[in-house]
Backbone as JSON, one array per atom type, in Angstrom:
{
  "sequence": "XXXXXXXXXXXXXXXXXXXXXXXXXXXXXXXXXXXXXXXXXXXXXXXXXXXXXXXXXXXXXXXXXXXXXXXXXXXXXXXXXXXXXXXXXXXXXXXXXXXXXXXXXXXXXXXXXXXXXXXXXXXXXXXXXXXXXXXXXXXXXXXXXXXXXXXXXXXXXXXXXXXXXXXXXXXXXXXXXXXXXXXXXXXXXXXXXXXXXXXXXXXXXXXXXXXXXXXXXXXXXXXXXXXXXXXXXXXXXXXXXXXXXXXXXXXXXXXXXXXXXXXXXXXXXXXXXXXXXXXXXXXXXXXXXXXX",
  "N": [[41.31, 12.85, 47.43], [40.76, 16.28, 48.28], [41.54, 19.07, 46.09], [43.93, 21.72, 46.44], [43.15, 24.95, 46.1], [43.83, 27.78, 44.72], [43.05, 31.27, 45.49], [44.34, 33.37, 44.16], [45.2, 35.14, 41.39], [47.42, 35.58, 39.24], [47.94, 35.87, 36.68], [48.68, 37.27, 33.41], [46.87, 40.16, 32.45], [44.87, 41.47, 29.74], [43.54, 43.63, 27.23], [41.17, 44.17, 24.66], [39.6, 45.88, 21.89], [36.25, 45.54, 20.93], [33.77, 45.91, 18.76], [33.52, 48.6, 19.54], [33.6, 48.43, 22.35], [35.52, 47.54, 25.23], [37.07, 44.43, 25.82], [38.13, 42.19, 28.3], [40.82, 39.84, 28.92], [42.64, 36.89, 29.94], [45.96, 35.74, 29.64], [48.33, 33.5, 28.88], [51.39, 31.83, 27.95], [52.63, 30.6, 24.8], [52.26, 30.16, 21.26], [50.14, 28.04, 19.22], [46.69, 29.01, 19.66], [44.84, 28.28, 22.61], [41.72, 28.42, 23.6], [39.7, 29.46, 26.3], [36.51, 29.37, 27.72], [34.17, 30.84, 29.47], [30.92, 30.89, 31.5], [27.9, 31.74, 32.85], [27.62, 32.92, 36.16], [30.2, 33.78, 35.85], [33.73, 34.42, 35.03], [36.84, 34.92, 33.25], [38.32, 34.36, 35.41], [37.64, 32.06, 36.58], [39.06, 30.09, 35.3], [41.66, 30.28, 36.42], [43.32, 28.45, 37.86], [43.37, 26.42, 36.06], [44.47, 27.19, 33.68], [47.54, 27.24, 33.92], [48.24, 24.55, 33.6], [47.85, 24.18, 30.98], [49.28, 25.92, 29.51], [51.9, 25.1, 28.88], [51.32, 23.99, 26.46], [50.45, 25.82, 24.5], [49.18, 29.05, 23.47], [47.42, 30.22, 25.82], [44.22, 31.64, 26.14], [41.84, 33.52, 27.95], [38.9, 34.83, 27.65], [36.75, 37.46, 29.15], [33.31, 37.35, 28.85], [31.25, 39.69, 27.06], [29.98, 42.23, 29.03], [30.52, 40.99, 31.51], [32.84, 39.89, 34.11], [35.77, 41.78, 33.81], [35.1, 43.03, 31.45], [33.6, 45.32, 29.32], [30.27, 46.85, 29.8], [28.29, 47.29, 27.53], [25.04, 48.78, 26.35], [23.15, 46.63, 25.45], [21.26, 43.83, 24.34], [22.05, 41.32, 25.45], [21.28, 38.85, 24.62], [21.88, 35.4, 23.49], [22.62, 35.8, 20.64], [23.8, 38.33, 20.79], [26.04, 37.9, 22.33], [27.36, 35.9, 20.63], [28.12, 37.72, 18.7], [29.99, 39.5, 19.85], [31.71, 37.53, 20.94], [32.74, 36.39, 18.61], [33.75, 38.57, 17.42], [35.74, 39.14, 19.14], [37.48, 37.0, 18.66], [38.21, 37.53, 16.01], [39.38, 40.01, 16.39], [41.67, 39.35, 17.75], [42.87, 37.9, 15.86], [42.9, 35.09, 15.71], [43.3, 31.79, 14.69], [43.61, 28.61, 14.08], [42.29, 26.7, 16.54], [42.45, 25.41, 19.85], [39.61, 24.54, 21.87], [38.3, 25.09, 25.02], [35.48, 24.52, 26.95], [32.8, 25.71, 28.91], [29.6, 25.76, 30.54], [27.79, 28.53, 29.37], [29.77, 29.25, 27.63], [30.18, 26.93, 26.19], [28.05, 26.9, 24.31], [28.69, 29.14, 22.74], [31.29, 28.3, 21.88], [30.75, 25.94, 20.69], [28.95, 26.43, 18.69], [30.41, 28.29, 17.11], [32.39, 26.36, 16.34], [30.97, 24.44, 14.71], [30.29, 25.9, 12.62], [32.89, 26.7, 11.69], [34.66, 24.54, 11.21], [37.22, 23.98, 10.21], [38.82, 25.57, 11.67], [39.16, 24.84, 14.01], [40.93, 22.8, 16.24], [40.63, 20.98, 18.22], [38.35, 20.02, 20.88], [37.35, 20.49, 24.2], [34.91, 19.86, 26.55], [32.77, 20.57, 29.32], [30.09, 20.49, 31.65], [28.08, 21.86, 30.13], [25.74, 23.15, 27.57], [24.39, 20.83, 25.75], [22.25, 19.91, 24.14], [18.89, 20.88, 23.13], [16.11, 20.62, 25.45], [13.42, 19.25, 27.42], [11.78, 20.55, 30.09], [10.55, 18.9, 31.91], [12.22, 16.68, 31.66], [14.46, 17.16, 33.17], [16.37, 17.1, 36.04], [14.78, 17.19, 39.4], [15.75, 19.25, 40.98], [16.9, 21.03, 39.07], [14.64, 21.8, 37.83], [13.14, 23.11, 39.62], [14.95, 25.16, 40.25], [15.43, 26.63, 37.86], [12.99, 27.01, 36.89], [11.99, 28.9, 38.84], [14.03, 30.98, 38.19], [13.27, 31.84, 35.58], [11.0, 33.18, 36.0], [8.86, 36.08, 37.03], [9.43, 36.39, 39.83], [11.94, 35.26, 39.98], [13.26, 37.0, 38.39], [13.36, 39.44, 40.05], [14.89, 38.39, 42.18], [17.31, 37.99, 41.02], [18.06, 40.56, 40.04], [17.68, 42.2, 42.35], [19.0, 40.92, 44.49], [21.21, 39.64, 43.63], [21.3, 37.0, 42.83], [22.36, 35.04, 41.33], [25.12, 35.13, 41.74], [25.28, 35.23, 44.52], [23.89, 32.87, 45.34], [23.39, 30.88, 43.43], [25.96, 30.21, 42.24], [27.89, 29.72, 44.69], [26.4, 27.68, 45.64], [26.65, 25.59, 43.68], [29.06, 24.42, 43.9], [31.41, 22.23, 45.44], [33.16, 22.75, 47.59], [33.65, 25.39, 49.88], [33.73, 28.76, 48.84], [36.2, 31.2, 49.29], [36.4, 34.34, 50.97], [37.88, 36.09, 49.46], [37.67, 34.93, 46.89], [34.87, 35.15, 46.41], [34.73, 37.88, 46.47], [35.85, 38.65, 43.86], [34.04, 37.37, 42.2], [31.78, 38.84, 42.85], [32.41, 41.51, 42.11], [31.92, 42.29, 39.28], [29.21, 42.84, 39.27], [27.86, 44.75, 41.02], [25.66, 46.54, 41.1], [22.1, 46.87, 40.35], [21.63, 47.33, 37.7], [23.92, 46.23, 36.43], [23.53, 43.63, 36.44], [22.09, 42.54, 34.45], [23.06, 40.58, 32.29], [23.23, 38.33, 33.87], [20.68, 37.66, 34.22], [19.53, 37.33, 31.78], [20.63, 35.19, 30.66], [19.62, 32.61, 32.07], [17.15, 32.61, 30.85], [17.55, 32.02, 28.36], [18.15, 29.46, 28.06], [17.56, 26.39, 26.13], [14.71, 25.26, 26.45], [11.66, 23.11, 26.13], [11.22, 24.0, 23.73], [11.71, 26.76, 23.53], [13.96, 29.51, 23.92], [12.93, 29.96, 20.49], [14.9, 30.54, 18.58], [17.36, 29.99, 19.85], [17.04, 27.22, 20.2], [17.03, 26.34, 17.67], [19.67, 27.08, 16.88], [21.14, 25.32, 18.6], [20.32, 22.82, 17.82], [21.25, 23.04, 15.16], [24.04, 23.09, 15.62], [24.46, 20.67, 16.84], [23.78, 18.93, 14.85], [25.72, 19.48, 12.87], [28.21, 19.0, 14.29], [28.04, 16.31, 14.67], [28.74, 15.34, 12.18], [31.26, 16.48, 11.72], [34.78, 16.32, 11.99], [36.13, 16.89, 14.17], [38.16, 16.36, 17.02], [36.63, 15.5, 20.07], [36.19, 15.92, 23.52], [34.6, 15.1, 26.31], [34.18, 15.96, 29.73], [32.99, 14.49, 32.56], [30.99, 14.78, 35.66], [30.15, 13.97, 38.96], [27.51, 14.71, 41.07], [26.97, 16.33, 38.97], [25.42, 19.11, 37.1], [24.25, 20.24, 34.86], [25.17, 18.48, 32.89], [24.15, 15.36, 33.14], [23.36, 11.8, 33.61], [21.27, 11.25, 31.48], [21.94, 13.13, 29.46], [24.66, 12.42, 28.94], [24.27, 9.75, 27.93], [22.81, 10.5, 25.7], [24.69, 11.95, 24.15], [26.64, 10.03, 23.57], [25.22, 8.68, 21.6], [24.58, 10.71, 19.78], [26.97, 11.87, 19.09], [29.02, 9.93, 18.15], [31.92, 9.62, 18.07], [33.01, 11.09, 20.38], [34.87, 11.3, 23.1], [34.32, 10.3, 26.45], [35.06, 11.16, 29.53], [34.93, 10.38, 32.85], [35.21, 12.27, 35.9], [34.88, 12.32, 38.53], [33.63, 13.67, 41.71], [31.61, 16.49, 41.54], [29.66, 19.5, 40.78], [28.72, 21.89, 39.24], [30.24, 24.27, 38.73], [32.79, 23.38, 38.23], [35.6, 23.85, 37.95], [36.22, 25.09, 40.27], [36.49, 23.18, 42.13], [38.25, 20.98, 41.02], [40.5, 22.03, 39.7], [43.25, 21.23, 39.01], [43.01, 18.57, 38.19], [41.11, 18.69, 36.06], [42.82, 20.4, 34.39], [44.93, 18.73, 33.84], [43.72, 16.69, 32.55], [42.51, 17.83, 30.2], [44.93, 18.74, 29.15], [46.32, 16.29, 28.46], [44.62, 15.33, 26.66], [44.74, 17.23, 24.58], [47.4, 16.93, 23.87], [47.23, 14.75, 22.15], [46.15, 15.92, 19.99], [47.59, 18.07, 18.46]],
  "CA": [[41.61, 14.07, 48.31], [40.37, 17.51, 47.62], [42.65, 19.88, 45.62], [44.26, 23.0, 46.9], [42.66, 25.72, 45.1], [44.31, 29.29, 44.99], [42.18, 32.4, 45.11], [45.06, 34.29, 43.52], [45.24, 35.12, 39.83], [48.62, 36.3, 38.9], [48.0, 35.65, 35.12], [48.7, 38.54, 32.71], [45.61, 40.64, 31.92], [44.94, 42.22, 28.48], [42.17, 44.12, 26.66], [41.12, 44.39, 23.2], [38.29, 46.52, 21.61], [35.4, 44.83, 20.04], [32.39, 46.75, 18.47], [33.52, 49.82, 20.32], [33.68, 48.16, 23.81], [36.78, 46.72, 25.67], [36.82, 43.13, 26.39], [39.14, 41.69, 29.08], [41.1, 38.4, 28.81], [43.75, 36.57, 30.58], [46.74, 35.26, 28.66], [49.63, 32.78, 29.22], [51.85, 30.84, 27.04], [52.8, 30.89, 23.44], [52.14, 29.1, 20.16], [48.74, 27.97, 18.76], [45.85, 29.37, 20.69], [43.88, 27.49, 23.47], [40.72, 29.48, 24.12], [38.95, 28.94, 27.49], [35.37, 30.21, 27.59], [33.33, 30.61, 30.69], [29.66, 31.15, 31.27], [27.15, 32.63, 33.86], [27.92, 34.48, 36.19], [31.68, 33.9, 36.11], [34.67, 35.16, 34.2], [38.01, 34.29, 33.03], [38.82, 34.0, 36.71], [37.25, 30.65, 36.82], [40.21, 29.3, 34.67], [42.95, 30.67, 36.77], [44.11, 27.25, 38.15], [43.47, 25.45, 34.99], [45.46, 27.66, 32.63], [49.03, 26.94, 34.11], [48.38, 23.17, 33.12], [47.65, 24.12, 29.57], [50.07, 26.9, 29.05], [53.06, 24.67, 28.09], [50.89, 23.51, 25.21], [50.13, 26.81, 23.53], [48.8, 30.36, 24.09], [46.16, 30.18, 26.43], [43.44, 32.8, 26.19], [40.51, 33.35, 28.48], [38.06, 36.09, 27.65], [35.57, 37.68, 29.89], [32.32, 37.55, 27.9], [30.78, 40.98, 27.04], [28.97, 42.45, 30.15], [30.91, 40.12, 32.49], [34.17, 40.06, 34.48], [36.23, 43.12, 33.61], [34.75, 43.57, 30.12], [32.71, 46.57, 29.33], [28.91, 46.68, 29.81], [27.29, 48.15, 26.56], [23.73, 48.76, 26.3], [22.64, 45.54, 24.56], [20.13, 42.87, 24.96], [22.8, 40.18, 26.12], [20.86, 37.52, 24.33], [22.96, 34.62, 22.88], [22.93, 36.31, 19.48], [24.74, 39.3, 21.05], [27.19, 37.34, 22.82], [28.04, 35.4, 19.44], [28.59, 38.79, 17.89], [31.21, 40.02, 20.58], [32.72, 36.52, 20.87], [33.47, 36.09, 17.4], [34.49, 39.82, 17.14], [36.96, 39.04, 19.96], [38.35, 35.99, 17.93], [38.63, 38.31, 14.81], [40.32, 41.15, 16.94], [43.04, 38.76, 18.14], [43.5, 37.28, 14.73], [43.0, 33.66, 16.06], [43.05, 30.97, 13.5], [43.38, 27.13, 14.38], [42.36, 26.85, 17.94], [41.72, 24.33, 20.63], [38.58, 25.15, 22.67], [37.85, 24.5, 26.43], [34.27, 25.11, 27.23], [31.93, 25.41, 30.14], [28.31, 26.47, 30.55], [27.3, 29.19, 28.11], [30.9, 29.2, 26.78], [30.01, 25.77, 25.42], [27.25, 27.24, 23.4], [29.47, 29.93, 21.93], [32.41, 27.63, 21.22], [30.22, 24.73, 19.69], [28.29, 27.32, 17.61], [31.6, 28.67, 16.23], [33.16, 25.17, 15.76], [30.16, 23.9, 13.83], [30.44, 26.75, 11.34], [34.12, 26.85, 11.31], [35.4, 23.26, 11.75], [38.65, 23.92, 9.77], [39.56, 26.51, 12.48], [39.14, 24.12, 15.53], [41.68, 21.55, 16.07], [40.0, 19.95, 19.24], [37.39, 20.46, 21.81], [37.05, 19.78, 25.56], [33.67, 20.28, 27.1], [32.38, 20.25, 30.58], [28.95, 21.27, 32.23], [27.57, 22.81, 29.09], [24.53, 23.03, 26.88], [24.61, 19.84, 24.53], [21.04, 19.81, 23.29], [17.64, 21.29, 23.66], [15.51, 19.59, 26.32], [12.29, 19.39, 28.05], [11.96, 20.79, 31.55], [10.05, 17.73, 32.67], [13.09, 15.61, 31.55], [15.53, 17.57, 33.92], [16.31, 16.72, 37.51], [13.99, 18.07, 40.12], [16.42, 20.48, 41.59], [17.04, 22.01, 37.91], [13.29, 22.42, 37.35], [12.81, 24.01, 40.65], [15.81, 26.43, 40.18], [15.17, 27.35, 36.59], [11.51, 27.43, 37.0], [12.06, 30.2, 39.61], [14.69, 32.03, 37.57], [12.64, 32.27, 34.41], [9.74, 33.8, 36.37], [9.06, 37.39, 37.59], [9.98, 36.37, 41.06], [13.25, 35.13, 39.82], [13.88, 38.31, 37.91], [13.52, 40.23, 41.09], [15.94, 37.79, 42.82], [18.67, 38.22, 40.29], [18.46, 41.94, 39.95], [17.78, 42.81, 43.65], [19.63, 39.93, 45.43], [22.26, 39.19, 42.88], [20.96, 35.82, 43.21], [23.36, 34.04, 40.58], [26.41, 35.17, 42.36], [25.14, 34.9, 45.89], [23.3, 31.55, 45.73], [23.65, 29.69, 42.48], [27.41, 30.06, 42.28], [28.4, 28.83, 45.76], [25.66, 26.24, 45.79], [27.06, 24.61, 42.8], [30.58, 24.09, 44.17], [31.4, 21.32, 46.6], [33.96, 23.4, 48.7], [33.22, 26.83, 50.25], [34.57, 29.87, 48.15], [36.79, 32.11, 50.18], [35.88, 35.74, 50.84], [38.53, 36.69, 48.3], [37.16, 34.53, 45.71], [33.52, 35.69, 46.21], [34.86, 39.18, 46.1], [36.12, 38.64, 42.49], [32.91, 37.14, 41.51], [30.75, 39.92, 43.04], [32.81, 42.85, 41.59], [31.29, 42.96, 38.14], [27.78, 42.98, 39.31], [27.71, 45.62, 42.09], [24.47, 47.18, 41.18], [21.15, 46.13, 39.67], [21.81, 47.45, 36.16], [24.96, 45.45, 35.81], [23.11, 42.19, 36.6], [21.29, 42.13, 33.29], [23.51, 39.33, 31.69], [23.06, 37.0, 34.61], [19.18, 37.38, 34.21], [19.06, 36.94, 30.49], [21.22, 33.86, 30.44], [18.92, 31.49, 32.25], [16.03, 32.65, 30.02], [18.08, 31.53, 26.99], [18.29, 27.99, 28.08], [16.63, 25.89, 25.21], [13.79, 24.34, 27.18], [10.44, 23.16, 25.71], [11.01, 24.69, 22.41], [11.86, 28.27, 23.56], [13.66, 30.43, 22.76], [13.12, 29.19, 19.19], [16.21, 30.8, 17.81], [18.32, 29.22, 20.53], [16.73, 25.9, 19.96], [17.49, 26.11, 16.28], [21.12, 27.14, 16.79], [21.69, 24.37, 19.34], [20.03, 21.79, 16.92], [22.21, 23.09, 14.05], [25.6, 22.63, 15.96], [24.35, 19.21, 17.08], [23.89, 18.08, 13.64], [26.98, 19.69, 12.08], [29.25, 18.34, 14.9], [27.79, 14.79, 14.43], [29.47, 15.16, 10.94], [32.53, 17.08, 11.77], [35.75, 15.26, 12.38], [36.82, 17.57, 15.28], [38.21, 15.54, 18.25], [35.89, 16.02, 21.08], [36.34, 15.35, 24.83], [33.65, 15.66, 27.48], [34.69, 15.64, 31.1], [31.71, 14.49, 33.28], [31.18, 14.98, 37.02], [29.09, 13.28, 39.77], [26.29, 14.45, 40.19], [26.88, 17.22, 37.76], [24.16, 19.79, 37.2], [23.75, 20.26, 33.53], [25.45, 17.21, 32.11], [23.87, 14.16, 33.95], [23.29, 10.51, 32.86], [20.72, 11.32, 30.18], [22.86, 13.85, 28.46], [25.79, 11.53, 28.57], [23.94, 8.77, 26.91], [22.51, 11.25, 24.28], [25.94, 12.41, 23.56], [27.15, 8.82, 23.11], [24.41, 8.36, 20.46], [24.52, 11.79, 18.85], [28.34, 12.22, 18.73], [29.75, 8.64, 18.58], [33.25, 9.76, 18.1], [33.45, 11.85, 21.29], [35.44, 10.64, 24.11], [33.77, 10.59, 27.59], [35.88, 10.94, 30.72], [34.41, 10.69, 34.24], [36.16, 13.08, 36.74], [34.55, 12.11, 39.96], [32.85, 14.52, 42.36], [31.5, 17.86, 41.01], [28.33, 19.79, 40.56], [28.61, 22.6, 38.0], [31.46, 25.14, 38.57], [33.82, 22.27, 38.62], [36.85, 24.42, 38.06], [36.64, 25.54, 41.63], [36.85, 22.04, 42.94], [39.04, 20.15, 40.47], [41.23, 22.59, 38.55], [44.32, 20.63, 38.52], [42.51, 17.38, 37.55], [40.74, 19.22, 34.79], [43.88, 20.95, 33.48], [45.83, 17.78, 33.33], [42.89, 15.81, 31.73], [42.6, 18.51, 28.91], [46.3, 18.8, 28.49], [46.55, 15.03, 27.99], [43.79, 15.22, 25.41], [45.24, 18.22, 23.57], [48.68, 16.44, 23.36], [46.82, 13.87, 21.16], [45.62, 16.65, 18.75], [48.33, 19.42, 18.61]],
  "C": [[41.42, 15.23, 47.59], [41.73, 18.32, 47.15], [42.79, 21.11, 46.46], [44.02, 23.94, 45.93], [42.99, 27.19, 45.51], [43.33, 30.24, 44.51], [43.02, 33.49, 44.24], [45.13, 34.17, 42.01], [46.35, 35.94, 39.28], [48.77, 36.35, 37.22], [48.01, 37.06, 34.44], [47.33, 39.0, 32.09], [45.9, 41.48, 30.62], [43.44, 42.68, 28.19], [42.28, 44.4, 25.27], [39.72, 45.15, 22.92], [37.53, 45.83, 20.65], [34.05, 45.6, 19.91], [32.3, 48.12, 19.41], [33.65, 49.57, 22.04], [34.89, 47.22, 24.05], [36.45, 45.36, 26.36], [38.2, 42.59, 27.06], [39.58, 40.34, 28.79], [42.41, 38.16, 29.67], [44.65, 35.76, 29.46], [48.01, 34.63, 29.29], [50.05, 31.77, 28.17], [52.09, 31.42, 25.62], [52.65, 29.61, 22.56], [50.68, 29.03, 19.77], [47.84, 28.23, 19.9], [44.99, 28.23, 21.21], [42.9, 28.54, 24.09], [39.77, 28.87, 25.1], [37.79, 29.82, 27.63], [34.42, 29.89, 28.86], [31.82, 30.91, 30.39], [29.03, 32.0, 32.43], [27.43, 32.17, 35.27], [29.31, 34.47, 36.51], [32.36, 34.71, 35.12], [35.86, 34.26, 33.9], [38.71, 33.71, 34.2], [38.62, 32.62, 37.14], [38.4, 29.7, 36.45], [41.44, 29.52, 35.5], [43.81, 29.44, 37.22], [44.03, 26.28, 37.28], [44.49, 25.89, 33.98], [46.83, 27.14, 32.74], [49.25, 25.44, 33.56], [48.42, 23.11, 31.59], [48.74, 25.08, 28.81], [51.38, 26.39, 28.37], [52.69, 24.14, 26.72], [50.56, 24.62, 24.21], [49.64, 28.21, 24.33], [47.4, 30.33, 24.45], [45.46, 31.61, 26.74], [42.11, 32.74, 26.79], [39.89, 34.57, 28.57], [37.04, 36.22, 28.75], [34.47, 38.1, 28.8], [31.82, 39.03, 28.18], [29.73, 41.13, 28.36], [29.52, 41.73, 31.51], [32.35, 40.32, 32.77], [34.62, 41.58, 34.43], [36.0, 43.64, 32.19], [33.77, 44.56, 30.26], [31.25, 45.92, 29.23], [28.11, 47.57, 28.83], [25.8, 47.93, 26.78], [23.15, 47.91, 25.11], [21.69, 44.68, 25.29], [20.74, 41.69, 25.8], [22.12, 38.82, 25.91], [22.1, 36.72, 23.78], [23.55, 35.22, 21.6], [24.0, 37.4, 19.7], [25.93, 38.89, 21.49], [27.99, 36.65, 21.55], [28.77, 36.62, 18.74], [30.0, 39.24, 18.51], [32.22, 38.75, 20.71], [33.47, 36.27, 19.7], [34.18, 37.32, 16.98], [35.94, 39.62, 18.03], [37.9, 38.14, 19.21], [39.09, 36.76, 16.79], [39.72, 39.34, 15.21], [41.72, 40.64, 17.25], [43.66, 38.1, 16.97], [43.67, 35.7, 15.0], [42.51, 32.88, 14.94], [42.76, 29.45, 14.04], [43.43, 27.07, 15.88], [41.92, 25.43, 18.55], [40.9, 25.06, 21.64], [38.37, 24.45, 24.05], [36.6, 25.29, 26.9], [33.5, 24.78, 28.41], [30.77, 26.38, 30.0], [28.08, 27.12, 29.3], [28.52, 29.28, 27.24], [30.82, 28.03, 25.81], [29.04, 26.1, 24.2], [27.99, 28.11, 22.22], [30.49, 29.15, 21.28], [31.8, 26.59, 20.17], [29.49, 25.41, 18.52], [29.28, 27.72, 16.61], [32.15, 27.45, 15.49], [32.3, 24.6, 14.7], [30.14, 24.68, 12.46], [31.77, 27.03, 10.88], [35.03, 25.66, 11.69], [36.94, 23.24, 11.33], [39.6, 24.88, 10.6], [39.64, 25.93, 13.82], [39.87, 22.9, 15.46], [41.18, 20.45, 17.13], [39.13, 20.66, 20.28], [37.29, 19.76, 23.18], [35.92, 20.6, 26.26], [33.46, 19.77, 28.57], [31.14, 21.14, 31.1], [28.46, 22.34, 31.28], [26.31, 22.45, 28.32], [24.83, 22.08, 25.62], [23.56, 19.66, 23.73], [19.87, 20.54, 23.96], [16.9, 20.15, 24.57], [14.13, 20.11, 26.74], [12.29, 19.71, 29.6], [11.51, 19.58, 32.39], [11.19, 16.5, 32.6], [14.4, 15.98, 32.62], [15.22, 17.15, 35.38], [15.41, 17.77, 38.3], [14.55, 19.33, 40.56], [16.56, 21.49, 40.32], [15.65, 22.56, 37.68], [12.94, 23.3, 38.46], [13.61, 25.35, 40.61], [15.43, 27.27, 38.96], [13.74, 27.84, 36.36], [11.39, 28.75, 37.6], [12.72, 31.24, 38.63], [14.14, 32.55, 36.31], [11.26, 32.86, 34.73], [9.94, 35.2, 36.85], [9.69, 37.38, 38.97], [11.42, 36.08, 41.03], [14.04, 36.17, 39.32], [14.22, 39.24, 38.97], [14.77, 39.69, 41.97], [17.26, 38.1, 42.24], [19.04, 39.62, 40.28], [18.57, 42.49, 41.28], [18.75, 42.07, 44.61], [20.98, 39.46, 44.82], [22.33, 37.72, 43.08], [22.02, 34.8, 42.51], [24.58, 33.93, 41.39], [26.39, 34.76, 43.87], [24.72, 33.47, 46.32], [23.62, 30.51, 44.66], [25.2, 29.35, 42.38], [27.93, 29.29, 43.38], [27.66, 27.63, 45.93], [25.97, 25.33, 44.73], [28.52, 24.3, 42.75], [30.65, 23.35, 45.36], [32.18, 22.03, 47.85], [33.25, 24.8, 48.92], [34.24, 27.91, 49.61], [34.97, 30.75, 49.43], [36.14, 33.42, 49.99], [36.68, 36.47, 49.55], [38.09, 36.29, 47.02], [35.66, 34.99, 45.38], [33.57, 37.18, 45.98], [35.18, 39.59, 44.55], [34.86, 38.4, 41.85], [31.78, 38.23, 41.58], [31.19, 41.18, 42.18], [32.11, 43.33, 40.23], [29.74, 43.25, 38.23], [27.37, 43.62, 40.68], [26.28, 46.21, 42.16], [23.36, 46.39, 40.35], [21.33, 46.11, 38.13], [22.84, 46.61, 35.57], [24.56, 43.91, 35.83], [22.31, 41.68, 35.43], [21.83, 40.77, 32.52], [23.14, 38.16, 32.53], [21.51, 36.68, 34.67], [18.75, 36.92, 32.74], [19.53, 35.56, 30.11], [20.29, 32.67, 30.81], [17.65, 31.43, 31.42], [16.4, 32.19, 28.55], [18.32, 29.91, 26.89], [17.23, 27.32, 27.13], [15.79, 24.77, 25.79], [12.35, 24.36, 26.54], [10.16, 23.99, 24.51], [11.33, 26.17, 22.33], [13.15, 28.42, 24.31], [13.77, 29.56, 21.31], [14.28, 29.54, 18.55], [17.34, 30.08, 18.47], [18.19, 27.67, 20.28], [17.27, 25.52, 18.61], [18.91, 26.17, 16.21], [21.7, 25.93, 17.42], [21.46, 22.94, 18.39], [20.94, 21.72, 15.69], [23.53, 22.56, 14.52], [25.52, 21.25, 16.41], [24.48, 18.47, 15.91], [25.2, 18.16, 12.88], [28.14, 18.92, 13.02], [29.19, 16.79, 14.87], [28.54, 14.3, 13.18], [30.8, 15.52, 10.97], [33.57, 16.06, 12.22], [36.59, 15.97, 13.38], [37.02, 16.69, 16.46], [37.62, 16.21, 19.38], [36.08, 15.28, 22.44], [35.35, 15.98, 25.84], [33.96, 15.05, 28.75], [33.14, 15.62, 31.84], [31.97, 14.38, 34.8], [30.0, 14.38, 37.7], [28.72, 14.25, 41.03], [26.28, 15.18, 38.92], [25.58, 18.01, 37.96], [23.48, 19.97, 35.72], [23.82, 18.96, 32.64], [25.36, 16.0, 33.13], [23.67, 12.79, 32.99], [22.51, 10.63, 31.45], [21.47, 11.99, 29.07], [24.1, 13.04, 28.1], [25.36, 10.57, 27.59], [23.5, 9.41, 25.58], [23.81, 11.4, 23.5], [26.64, 11.26, 23.02], [26.58, 8.51, 21.7], [24.66, 9.37, 19.28], [26.06, 12.09, 18.33], [29.21, 10.91, 18.97], [31.33, 8.61, 18.62], [33.85, 10.41, 19.3], [33.96, 10.91, 22.37], [34.92, 11.13, 25.43], [34.54, 10.19, 28.74], [35.28, 11.33, 32.12], [35.58, 11.26, 35.09], [35.92, 12.92, 38.14], [33.7, 13.18, 40.44], [32.86, 15.97, 41.78], [30.16, 18.2, 40.83], [28.38, 20.69, 39.23], [29.87, 23.6, 37.77], [32.69, 24.34, 39.07], [35.28, 22.78, 38.64], [37.4, 24.94, 39.35], [36.84, 24.45, 42.63], [37.96, 21.29, 42.4], [40.01, 20.8, 39.35], [42.4, 21.85, 38.05], [44.04, 19.22, 37.75], [42.04, 17.73, 36.06], [41.87, 19.75, 33.93], [44.75, 19.8, 32.97], [45.01, 16.79, 32.32], [42.78, 16.52, 30.3], [43.88, 18.56, 28.25], [46.65, 17.46, 27.85], [45.82, 14.98, 26.71], [44.4, 16.14, 24.25], [46.54, 17.72, 23.12], [48.46, 15.36, 22.2], [46.44, 14.58, 19.82], [46.36, 17.9, 18.84], [47.85, 20.24, 17.5]]
}
């Protein structure tokens, strides 16, 4: 049975200044921090129906990555190295220490990169539809090859900047249900003009495919190796058919991270929080109760 998903987001909003720019975040609950990190082209709003299931376990904090959501849009490159600087600056500004991380899409890169270098500060990880390893374009599903071949081309650049393609097409096309007008309005709000869409264009060009970009490939390989040795409890939620995490990635994960727990969640494409927020929230909460 499909879940009822609310468009409303009554969770308290906060702001903190990082490198001279304001970053927005949602916060609910008390205790040890639970950090929920989104990717492209979403925001903390993606977690609105997941957070209430986790708030009894700790202080849930969902930031808007720099240039996205209600966070500021400084004049930076918006490469992953830039996001790392602001993400880790956000953690430092809030004084977060031992955390549990809930990671999706590019939030997974940021969280895994942090966890690999700071294993003593991460109590547990929950992952879904995120970048697990570098890949070859030819190994990806046909739909992925077609979509990201376009998005990494000059024609794709025009679509992203001129048509807001990530928000208007990729986002709703990667959700099983139809987003409401109210939900689409929230997702459109940060990207009203072409200049504001730069982060949504840079992100697909950062995907580590066919050895490029070399610095991103190196970073992913480094966290893959470090997390294989780390003792951080890890949960991977998988969806059918999925978009980023499909059977080859699941099998790789079992080999590379033998201690990871893999939990199938049923139907979902990529922005799975818009289809199964309660199921995700309950699954992650059950996992975190094992690793307080």
